[in-house]
N, C-alpha and C positions, 0 to 999 in steps of 0.2 A: 441612429445606425447601431445595429447590434454589435457586441464585442465578443470575439471568439474565446472560449474557455475550453481547456482540455480536461476531460473527465476520465478518470481511471477507475474501472469497476474492479472490486477486490473479492472475488469468490474464495480465493485461497485464505484470506484473512477471516472470511465468514465461516469457512468450514473447519479450519485446522483444529479447533478445540472442541468440536462436537463429540459427544460420548459414543455414538454409534457410527461405524464405518459406512460411508456413502459408497455404494457400488460404483466401480469405474465407469460403467456404461451410463449411469445416471449423471455423473460429473461431465462426461462427454456431451450428453444431451443438453445439459444446462449451459455449457460454454457455447454450443452451437446456437442455442436460443438467444444468448447474449449477442452473438455476432449478427444474428438475424434482426435483432432489435436496434442495431446500429452502433454498438460499442466498438470502438476502434483501438481501445487500450484496455488490457486486462491484466491484473495481478492474479494469475491463474493457478500457478503451481509452485512448489518449493522442493528443494533437494537437500533434505536434512535427514538425520538418522531416524529410521522407523521406530527405534526404541524410544525416541523422545516425541515424535509427532507421527503417530500411526496413520492418521488420516491422509498423509501425503506420501505414503509408501509407493503409490502407483503412478507417480507423476509422468514417467516415461510412457506408460500405457495410455494415460489420459491424453497426452499430446498426440500419440499415434492415432488414437480414435478420432480426436478433434480434426486433425488434418485430413483424415480419410472421409470425414463427414461433411466437410465444407463443399458447397456446390461448386461445380467447375466454373472457373472465371471469377470467383469471389475474391475480392482483395483480402489478403490475410491480415488480421489485426496484429498490433503489437502485443506480444505475450511476455510478461515479466515472470521470471523464475527466481525465487528467493534462495539465496545461499548464505551459509554461515561459516563455511570453512573451505579449504582447498579441494577436498573431495567433492563437496557439493558443486563447486565451481566447475570441476572437470565433468561431472554428470550433466550439468546444465548446458555446457558448451557442446556436448555431444548429442543433445536432444533436439531433433528437428522440430521446428515450429517455435522454439523459444528464441525470441529476438533480443531480449534485454535481460541482463542479470541485475538483481536487486540485493543490496546488502544493508542490514540494520547496524549502523555505527552509533554506539551509545556514548553520550558524554557524561553518563553517570557510571562511576566505577562499580557501584554495587550492582546495578542492573546489568552492566556488561559481564560481570563475573557470573551472576545468576542465570543470565540468558544464554551466554556463549562461552563462559569459562575462559575468558581472555583478559590479558592486561591491555592497557592502552597501546603499548608498543606493538603487541601481537596483532591487535585489531587494525592498526594503521598499516602494518606490513601486509596484511591480507588485502586491504583496500588497494594498495599499490600493485599487488599481484593481479587483482581483478581489473584494474585500469590497463595494465600492460596486456593481459590476456584478451580482454574484450576489444581493445584497439587492434590487436593482431588478427582477431577472428572476424571482425566486422560487426560484433554485437554491440548493443547499447549497454549503458550502465547507469543505474540510479542508486544513489546512496540515501538512506533514510537516517536522519539524525534523531535517534531515540532520546526521549526525555528533553526535547528541545524547549518545551514550555514549562519546565520545572519538574521536580520529583519529590516524593514524600520521604526521602531517606536522610534529610537534614544534611545534605551535601552542598558544597558551594554551587551556586547556579546564578546565571545572569546573562544578559544579551552579549556581554563581552566573551563569555565562554562559547556561546553559539557562534559568534562572529569568528573567533579563532579557528574553530572547526571548519567553518565555511571557507575561510581564506585558504586554509591548508588544502581542502578538497579542490578548490579552484586551481591552486598552484600545481597540483599533481595532474591536472587535466580532466577532472570530473566535471561534466557539464549539465547534469541533472541531479538535483537534490530535493528531498522532501522533508520538511520539518514535521516531526511527529509529536503530538500530544499523547504520549504513550499511555498514561494512566487516566487521561480524560478529565483532569481536575482544573485545568486552566480556565478561568472565566473569559468570556469573549473579549473584554478590553485587553487582557494580557495577550491573547492571540494576535489581535490587531497591532498592539504596540510592539511586540517582539518582531513580527514580520516587517513592520515599517522601519524598525531600528536596524535590521541587518540586511535588508534587500539591496542596498546600494553598494555593499562591500563585495558583492558577487555579480557585478554587471556582466552580462553575457552568459550567465548560468540560469537555466530554467529552474526556478525556485517554487516548489509546490508545498502543499500541506496534506498530511495524513492525520486527521483529527478523530479523536474518540470523545464521546459525550453521553450524558444522560439525555433522553429524548427532548425534554423541555428546553435544553440549551443549545440544541444542534444548529438550528437555523441562524441564531445570533452569532455563533462562532464562524459559520460559513461567510456571513455577510461582513464580519469584522476582518477576516482575511482578505476577502474580495476588495473591500474598501481601502485596505492597506496596499493593494496592488497585486495580490495573488491571482494567477490565471491558470493554475493547475490544482485540481482537487481529487482526492481519493474518496470513494464511497462504497457502500455495500447495500444492496437492495434489502429493504426492511430493517436495516441496522443490525443484521445478524452478525455475530462474532464480536471480537474485540481482544483486549489484552488480559491475560490471566492475573497480571500484577495490579490491575485496577482496584481490586478489593471492594467493588460495588457491582452487584449483579445487574444494575440498570445502566451501567456504562458500557457502551458498545460502539461499533463503527457508526459513523454518521450515515443515516439512511440516504441512499442515492435519490430517493424521491424528495427528500428535504433539500438536498443540494440543488436539484433541478428547480424546485419551486422558489427557493431563496434567490438563486441566480436569475431566474426569470423576472423577479421583481426589480432587478438591476438592468434588465435588457440584455443579458449575456446570452450567447448562443453556444449550446453544447453539441448540437447535431443529433440529440436524442429526443424523440417525441414521447411525451408521457403516455399516450395511448399504446405505443409499441411495447411498453413495459408490462402490460397486463399478463401475458402468458408467463413471463419470467417471474413476476411477483407471485403468481399462483403457485409456480413450482417451488419458489423459495419458501413459501408458507408450508407446503407439503414436506419439504426437507426439515423445516423447523419442528414440525409436529412429529415426524417419524424418527429423525436422527438426533435431535438436539437435546437432550437434557443439558443444556449449555454449560458444560463443566469448564470450558475454556482452559484446558490443560495442554 
């Protein structure tokens, strides 16, 4: 009997660091192709300052075009909009089509300051505001624990630090959390061991993974997480994009194709047919060639 797994496609993470701006209408077309291919969950837009992430300056327009382009009667997918401050939260809540807000909560003080210029207390206060606002508005909320699998900054790290963050998130009412291997350096055994070590402390919370990897290690990481009990995976077609802090040009998002093939080996069911991906993969490759000098900034 096949086991259901939730797959979140992440074009936002794939696009945000590309050197050339992708036209709004092309982003809309891409998201519509993802929906036609069967993706029910997309990390599609972010609401951050255009000064820092130029590629995402048109998120409201992208969502407007996407909703207009969906065929009548089509079930709307879950759309995650990433926010990093209160202004972004307000924008996301006002944008039709965004169903879930996502926030990267870092357990690394260095990364938190470099990525969002926040203290731990400020970041936690924002998560609490997000929880209250999304509960009131009927939106979903997913919190990503950045640097969950370790960091290169010689800071304290361990399963107990991840567990403390998870328990706090559960206690304030967050019900979806994704553990992020932000810099993509955790070996597969670390991925499986950490997930296994912390999953029981958040019973009732949907606990997923957002992994980055060099291509040769991607499938092994997916299987390590799956075998440890994970049933929620983020991916990006062809592995486009990733984290600018990785420091390795070959470290990118886990390719969705790799996630699908690895999970198929375990008999898992994602609801995505590999043959349905061909038009979107072709478009992804076109974007890579035309817009990518992948600077990841």
